[in-house]
MIZAVO-591190 format. One record per residue (C-alpha): residue in three letters; x, y, z. Coordinates in pm, 1 decimal, m for minus. Layout:
# MIZAVO-591190
["ALA" [X Y Z]]
...
***
This chain:
# MIZAVO-591190
["MET" [m1698.8 m2374.3 1180.4]]
["GLN" [m1800.1 m2219.9 883.5]]
["TRP" [m1541.6 m2166.8 616.2]]
["PHE" [m1586.4 m1913.5 341.1]]
["ASP" [m1336.5 m1874.2 64.6]]
["VAL" [m1239.7 m1492.3 2.4]]
["LEU" [m1207.1 m1537.1 m393.2]]
["ASP" [m1558.0 m1616.2 m373.0]]
["TRP" [m1654.7 m1290.2 m334.1]]
["GLY" [m1353.3 m1069.4 m442.5]]
["ILE" [m1056.4 m894.3 m281.1]]
["GLU" [m1019.3 m514.2 m233.6]]
["GLY" [m717.6 m374.4 m341.0]]
["GLN" [m611.1 m574.8 m659.3]]
["GLY" [m591.7 m357.8 m971.8]]
["TRP" [m640.2 m652.7 m1237.5]]
["ARG" [m799.1 m999.1 m1225.7]]
["ASP" [m607.4 m1142.8 m1529.9]]
["THR" [m329.5 m1244.8 m1289.7]]
["GLU" [m92.0 m1543.8 m1279.4]]
["ALA" [m167.3 m1615.2 m909.4]]
["PRO" [m499.6 m1502.4 m728.2]]
["PHE" [m363.1 m1230.4 m522.7]]
["ASP" [m48.0 m1088.1 m726.8]]
["ARG" [m46.8 m708.0 m758.7]]
["LEU" [49.9 m698.9 m1173.9]]
["PRO" [m134.9 m867.1 m1446.6]]
["ALA" [8.3 m1180.7 m1587.8]]
["LYS" [98.8 m975.6 m1922.7]]
["ALA" [357.7 m807.1 m1692.4]]
["LYS" [602.2 m1049.7 m1698.4]]
["GLY" [855.2 m969.4 m1918.9]]
["MET" [710.0 m587.6 m1920.4]]
["VAL" [831.5 m503.2 m1603.6]]
["PRO" [1187.9 m588.7 m1444.4]]
["GLU" [1249.6 m914.8 m1302.6]]
["PRO" [1272.1 m765.9 m945.4]]
["VAL" [937.0 m603.7 m1010.2]]
["TRP" [764.0 m883.4 m1140.8]]
["ASN" [882.5 m1125.8 m833.6]]
["LEU" [774.4 m851.2 m579.0]]
["SER" [424.0 m816.1 m730.2]]
["HIS" [332.8 m1147.8 m617.9]]
["SER" [259.4 m998.4 m270.2]]
["GLY" [m86.0 m903.7 m194.5]]
["THR" [42.8 m570.5 m19.2]]
["GLY" [m269.7 m365.4 86.5]]
["MET" [m524.6 m622.0 m17.1]]
["TYR" [m806.3 m721.9 201.1]]
["ALA" [m1140.6 m937.1 220.8]]
["SER" [m1456.8 m756.1 354.0]]
["PHE" [m1727.6 m908.0 525.0]]
["ARG" [m1977.0 m855.5 786.1]]
["THR" [m2048.4 m1079.4 1084.7]]
["ASP" [m2201.4 m1114.2 1448.3]]
["ALA" [m1985.8 m1377.2 1560.9]]
["THR" [m1753.0 m1339.2 1889.8]]
["THR" [m1462.6 m1514.6 1704.0]]
["ILE" [m1309.6 m1508.9 1386.0]]
["HIS" [m1117.2 m1773.0 1266.2]]
["ALA" [m878.0 m1773.8 927.7]]
["ARG" [m673.3 m2002.0 733.0]]
["TRP" [m428.8 m1923.0 433.2]]
["GLN" [m138.7 m2067.7 230.6]]
["LEU" [153.8 m1904.9 211.1]]
["GLY" [397.0 m1917.7 m92.9]]
["SER" [733.9 m1910.4 68.5]]
["THR" [868.9 m2077.4 398.9]]
["GLN" [1041.8 m1758.9 486.7]]
["MET" [788.7 m1621.8 755.5]]
["GLY" [995.6 m1260.6 797.0]]
["GLU" [1295.9 m1069.8 790.7]]
["ALA" [1486.6 m789.9 918.7]]
["ASN" [1270.8 m479.6 836.3]]
["PHE" [963.2 m659.4 811.0]]
["PRO" [806.8 m851.5 1162.7]]
["VAL" [630.6 m1198.0 1101.9]]
["ALA" [305.9 m1014.7 1151.2]]
["ALA" [339.2 m811.9 873.8]]
["PHE" [532.7 m1007.9 643.9]]
["SER" [341.5 m1317.7 638.2]]
["GLY" [61.0 m1249.5 901.0]]
["LEU" [m335.6 m1124.7 836.4]]
["ASP" [m445.5 m795.8 1001.4]]
["LEU" [m801.3 m768.6 1114.4]]
["TYR" [m997.3 m428.3 1155.7]]
["ALA" [m1343.7 m366.2 1248.8]]
["ASP" [m1617.0 m87.4 1177.7]]
["ASP" [m1693.1 128.3 1494.0]]
["ASN" [m1965.7 363.0 1439.7]]
["GLY" [m1828.0 458.1 1104.2]]
["SER" [m1448.3 447.8 1171.7]]
["TRP" [m1219.7 156.8 1133.2]]
["ARG" [m1043.4 31.9 1411.9]]
["TRP" [m754.0 m236.6 1460.9]]
["ALA" [m896.8 m519.7 1620.3]]
["ALA" [m615.0 m839.5 1597.2]]
["ALA" [m290.3 m944.3 1398.3]]
["THR" [m172.1 m1310.3 1376.0]]
["GLN" [161.8 m1371.5 1495.5]]
["LYS" [400.2 m1654.6 1593.4]]
["LEU" [363.1 m1795.4 1254.3]]
["GLU" [578.4 m2135.6 1168.6]]
["SER" [383.4 m2290.6 874.3]]
["GLN" [338.0 m2213.6 523.0]]
["THR" [m61.7 m2329.6 631.8]]
["PRO" [m172.8 m2138.5 929.9]]
["GLU" [m505.8 m2207.2 1040.9]]
["VAL" [m547.3 m1950.8 1372.5]]
["CYS" [m815.1 m1786.7 1585.5]]
["VAL" [m764.0 m1433.0 1473.8]]
["ILE" [m975.3 m1321.6 1749.9]]
["GLU" [m1221.2 m1411.3 2048.8]]
["GLY" [m1427.1 m1261.6 2315.1]]
["MET" [m1631.3 m1009.2 2110.1]]
["ALA" [m1956.0 m899.6 2214.3]]
["GLY" [m2121.6 m1077.1 1923.0]]
["ASP" [m2270.3 m729.7 1739.3]]
["LEU" [m2329.5 m745.8 1384.0]]
["ARG" [m2047.3 m560.5 1241.3]]
["ASP" [m1825.8 m493.9 936.2]]
["PHE" [m1459.0 m632.1 911.5]]
["ARG" [m1167.3 m621.3 681.4]]
["LEU" [m895.1 m890.0 679.7]]
["TYR" [m565.0 m744.1 512.2]]
["LEU" [m334.4 m989.1 342.6]]
["PRO" [31.0 m1017.5 427.3]]
["MET" [275.7 m723.8 280.4]]
["ARG" [540.4 m973.2 145.9]]
["ASN" [480.4 m1328.5 174.7]]
["PRO" [269.1 m1430.3 m139.0]]
["VAL" [m77.1 m1561.9 m23.9]]
["LEU" [m235.5 m1866.8 m236.8]]
["LYS" [m548.2 m1927.2 m54.7]]
["LEU" [m732.1 m1753.0 236.3]]
["GLN" [m1033.2 m1884.2 407.5]]
["ILE" [m1230.1 m1695.6 690.1]]
["GLY" [m1433.7 m1885.4 948.7]]
["VAL" [m1685.0 m1813.8 1221.1]]
["PRO" [m1870.1 m2081.8 1445.1]]
["ASP" [m2195.1 m2253.5 1304.4]]
["GLY" [m2504.6 m2069.3 1368.3]]
["ASN" [m2344.2 m1703.5 1325.6]]
["ALA" [m2418.5 m1451.8 1034.1]]
["PHE" [m2182.7 m1441.5 765.6]]
["THR" [m2208.0 m1197.1 477.1]]
["PRO" [m1953.7 m1130.6 200.4]]
["VAL" [m1914.9 m756.2 123.2]]
["PRO" [m1778.3 m759.4 m224.5]]
["PRO" [m1492.1 m486.3 m340.9]]
["ASN" [m1609.1 m122.0 m329.5]]
["PRO" [m1659.9 m26.4 m670.1]]
["ALA" [m1539.3 323.9 m662.6]]
["LYS" [m1257.4 432.8 m847.0]]
["PRO" [m915.9 336.5 m607.3]]
["LEU" [m613.5 567.2 m506.9]]
["VAL" [m324.9 417.2 m674.9]]
["PHE" [m1.6 431.8 m497.7]]
["TYR" [331.8 374.8 m687.4]]
["GLY" [662.1 335.9 m450.7]]
["THR" [939.5 166.2 m299.0]]
["SER" [1008.3 m63.9 8.8]]
["ILE" [802.5 231.3 217.6]]
["LEU" [508.3 160.2 41.5]]
["HIS" [561.1 m193.8 44.6]]
["GLY" [511.0 m162.7 405.9]]
["ALA" [896.1 m192.7 529.9]]
["TYR" [911.9 m193.3 920.4]]
["ALA" [540.3 m191.6 964.6]]
["SER" [440.9 m359.4 1280.0]]
["HIS" [130.4 m574.9 1082.1]]
["ALA" [m30.0 m550.9 763.6]]
["GLY" [m265.0 m292.8 771.6]]
["MET" [m23.0 m37.6 898.0]]
["VAL" [141.5 112.0 573.6]]
["HIS" [54.0 484.4 493.5]]
["SER" [m166.3 380.2 182.3]]
["SER" [m395.3 165.4 393.8]]
["ILE" [m395.8 442.8 682.0]]
["LEU" [m566.2 671.7 425.6]]
["GLY" [m782.5 401.5 262.6]]
["ARG" [m941.1 351.9 609.8]]
["ARG" [m963.9 730.3 671.1]]
["LEU" [m1097.0 830.4 349.2]]
["ARG" [m1314.8 524.5 295.1]]
["GLN" [m1171.8 500.8 m27.9]]
["PRO" [m1037.0 164.1 m185.0]]
["VAL" [m658.4 182.9 m256.8]]
["ILE" [m405.1 m20.1 m492.3]]
["ASN" [m80.6 m58.1 m353.5]]
["LEU" [188.6 m92.1 m607.6]]
["GLY" [529.8 m19.3 m384.9]]
["PHE" [807.0 m257.3 m471.6]]
["SER" [1104.2 m295.3 m225.2]]
["GLY" [1421.6 m144.4 m401.8]]
["ASN" [1249.5 m110.4 m715.6]]
["GLY" [1025.6 160.0 m763.3]]
["LYS" [1258.4 349.1 m1039.2]]
["MET" [967.2 495.8 m1293.8]]
["GLU" [1000.7 261.6 m1568.8]]
["ILE" [796.4 371.4 m1866.3]]
["ALA" [606.2 19.9 m1848.4]]
["LEU" [503.1 90.0 m1523.3]]
["ALA" [320.0 402.0 m1625.9]]
["ASP" [148.2 192.1 m1911.1]]
["LEU" [22.2 m47.0 m1650.8]]
["LEU" [m77.9 223.5 m1378.2]]
["ALA" [m306.4 384.7 m1667.6]]
["GLU" [m460.6 80.5 m1714.6]]
["ILE" [m642.7 119.0 m1406.1]]
["ASP" [m915.6 373.6 m1386.8]]
["ALA" [m794.9 545.9 m1082.7]]
["SER" [m916.5 852.3 m887.3]]
["VAL" [m568.0 975.3 m805.2]]
["TYR" [m195.0 836.5 m893.2]]
["ILE" [35.4 907.4 m608.7]]
["LEU" [395.6 885.6 m719.5]]
["ASP" [633.6 803.6 m446.4]]
["THR" [912.7 651.4 m607.6]]
["LEU" [1241.7 913.0 m495.5]]
["PRO" [1374.7 687.4 m220.0]]
["ASN" [1488.7 453.7 m506.5]]
["MET" [1631.6 738.0 m758.2]]
["GLY" [1929.8 882.2 m753.4]]
["LEU" [1949.5 1232.7 m916.5]]
["ASP" [2056.7 1069.5 m1237.9]]
["LEU" [1738.2 880.6 m1250.0]]
["VAL" [1528.3 1168.6 m1162.5]]
["GLU" [1677.8 1385.0 m1469.9]]
["GLU" [1643.9 1071.6 m1672.9]]
["ARG" [1300.2 950.4 m1603.9]]
["ALA" [1052.6 1146.0 m1395.3]]
["GLU" [917.6 1382.1 m1633.9]]
["ALA" [916.9 1143.5 m1895.2]]
["PHE" [702.4 905.4 m1649.4]]
["VAL" [476.3 1204.4 m1565.7]]
["ARG" [437.2 1305.8 m1907.7]]
["HIS" [300.5 991.1 m2057.5]]
["LEU" [86.5 899.3 m1752.6]]
["ARG" [m53.0 1227.6 m1794.1]]
["THR" [m75.3 1148.5 m2188.1]]
["LEU" [m312.4 835.1 m2104.8]]
["ARG" [m504.5 953.7 m1823.1]]
["PRO" [m543.6 1325.0 m1895.4]]
["ASN" [m797.7 1408.7 m1648.1]]
["VAL" [m702.6 1200.5 m1333.8]]
["PRO" [m506.3 1419.6 m1074.1]]
["ILE" [m118.4 1310.3 m1005.1]]
["VAL" [64.3 1334.7 m694.0]]
["LEU" [432.1 1388.5 m673.0]]
["VAL" [592.7 1321.2 m352.8]]
["GLU" [930.4 1391.5 m241.7]]
["ASP" [1142.9 1119.6 m66.3]]
["ARG" [1162.5 1162.3 294.3]]
["PRO" [1492.1 1252.4 453.1]]
["LEU" [1690.5 987.7 617.8]]
["GLY" [1605.2 1043.6 999.2]]
["ASN" [1952.3 1152.4 1094.9]]
["TYR" [1999.8 1358.5 789.5]]
["TRP" [2040.8 1677.7 1016.0]]
["ILE" [2369.7 1583.5 1139.7]]
["LYS" [2540.2 1488.1 838.6]]
["PRO" [2599.2 1733.3 618.6]]
["ALA" [2669.7 1549.7 292.5]]
["VAL" [2353.2 1350.6 298.0]]
["LYS" [2156.2 1687.9 358.2]]
["GLN" [2283.4 1833.3 71.5]]
["SER" [2221.7 1520.6 m154.2]]
["HIS" [1845.6 1511.2 m20.0]]
["GLU" [1794.2 1902.7 m103.6]]
["THR" [1957.5 1875.3 m417.7]]
["LYS" [1739.2 1599.1 m544.6]]
["TRP" [1430.3 1772.6 m393.2]]
["ARG" [1540.4 2101.9 m582.2]]
["ARG" [1539.2 1926.6 m929.3]]
["PHE" [1219.4 1711.5 m857.1]]
["ARG" [1044.7 2046.1 m755.9]]
["GLU" [1207.3 2209.3 m1085.7]]
["ILE" [1029.8 1934.1 m1308.7]]
["TYR" [694.3 1978.9 m1160.8]]
["ASP" [714.8 2373.6 m1152.7]]
["GLY" [794.6 2307.8 m1515.0]]
["LEU" [515.5 2094.9 m1599.0]]
["VAL" [275.5 2308.7 m1428.2]]
["ARG" [422.1 2630.1 m1632.8]]
["GLU" [357.9 2429.2 m1918.0]]
["GLY" [m24.7 2410.1 m1844.4]]
["MET" [m20.7 2063.8 m1708.5]]
["GLY" [m325.7 2044.3 m1492.6]]
["ASP" [m418.9 1827.3 m1182.1]]
["LEU" [m82.5 1785.5 m1098.6]]
["TYR" [41.4 1809.1 m716.6]]
["TYR" [294.7 1810.9 m507.6]]
["VAL" [407.3 1694.7 m140.1]]
["PRO" [724.2 1789.0 15.9]]
["GLY" [935.9 1490.6 169.7]]
["ARG" [1104.2 1684.5 481.5]]
["ASP" [837.0 1634.1 721.7]]
["LEU" [711.7 1304.2 598.1]]
["PHE" [822.2 1122.0 912.7]]
["GLY" [804.3 1430.5 1144.3]]
["THR" [1033.5 1669.6 1245.3]]
["ASP" [1207.9 1514.4 1540.4]]
["SER" [1359.1 1197.8 1383.1]]
["GLU" [1137.7 977.7 1632.6]]
["GLY" [936.4 811.7 1293.7]]
["SER" [1178.6 567.8 1201.9]]
["LEU" [1389.0 247.2 1290.2]]
["ASP" [1679.4 253.1 1067.4]]
["ALA" [1669.3 629.8 905.4]]
["SER" [1527.5 509.8 585.3]]
["HIS" [1183.9 305.4 654.7]]
["PRO" [908.1 458.3 897.9]]
["SER" [819.2 325.4 1210.9]]
["ASP" [429.2 281.7 1244.2]]
["LEU" [452.9 621.1 1414.0]]
["GLY" [644.9 737.0 1075.6]]
["TYR" [346.7 575.2 867.3]]
["MET" [92.4 774.6 1065.3]]
["ARG" [283.5 1065.3 1023.9]]
["MET" [315.7 979.8 661.2]]
["ALA" [m101.4 987.6 612.0]]
["ASP" [m92.5 1296.7 814.7]]
["CYS" [74.9 1448.0 547.6]]
["LEU" [m85.0 1321.2 249.1]]
["GLU" [m450.6 1327.6 348.8]]
["PRO" [m514.0 1701.4 338.5]]
["VAL" [m365.0 1674.8 0.9]]
["LEU" [m621.3 1363.1 m109.9]]
["ARG" [m913.0 1412.7 49.9]]
["PRO" [m1046.4 1707.3 m164.3]]
["LEU" [m940.4 1485.6 m480.8]]
["THR" [m1139.9 1211.3 m366.5]]
["LYS" [m1404.3 1429.5 m358.6]]
["GLN" [m1361.2 1536.4 m716.3]]
["ALA" [m1369.9 1176.5 m823.6]]
***
């Protein structure tokens, strides 16, 4: 086997290089700037991937995980700790394989075998939750292997909650931000923090350090009406001040899947949606440009089939979220 360390050519989907650990999602200076739970969750490489080109019929990987925990109730092992392989098929990215049944903090596995051996591009996604300390890709001796460095284009920057962090996705490349990155052929940075997408101003400061093509703010699932009142407008204003020419997309939260049959839950959703929309409308009336709004009612679809627990999307729900956001983001990426 020939083994290649992905850090030798760079990882896609990382907003900062000055990190405490090699695949952290926030810079080292963020420790102390952001709430401790956000800092702890930033050690997972959610949304990151390594790109390469090979004609191998077999692809192997070995990686070192930061935690002995392989999965949890809302993260199957393949998503929590596993790698996820996609391959280019005549200009479209298609799923190829995911690693499963992991029992060690230092897995070494055959990710896929039996391919035709055509020269093609691949991307290998990192686990969504278990921090990765080291990652190597292996192909048999004699096969071509060309590292593909990160795309220099300005990234889509997503900031959000456990939904963006990938809860209930079956494999690591299935979160809607990654789906959209493949569809739009754009680099994506995923800043989803489970239970902790709450619009602290420090996060606006950090987001603004990234030279983004678009900012997508999807934090309402972690924010009650009180936090919306306290933080939403201030966060958007601050980010706009720091990045006056970058489009900002505000995303309403999805309704709980069974909200239609629970009157109090339905009223709570609609009250928060209405206030968030009022904030958006007020900013637009003031003249804030390049500000966009995505209603949340249909994010998981309209049939209540897009979630496993009413709150987080299944793979179907993630596809539907991508379908809702794509028409908004596609023209914005062309402007960048």
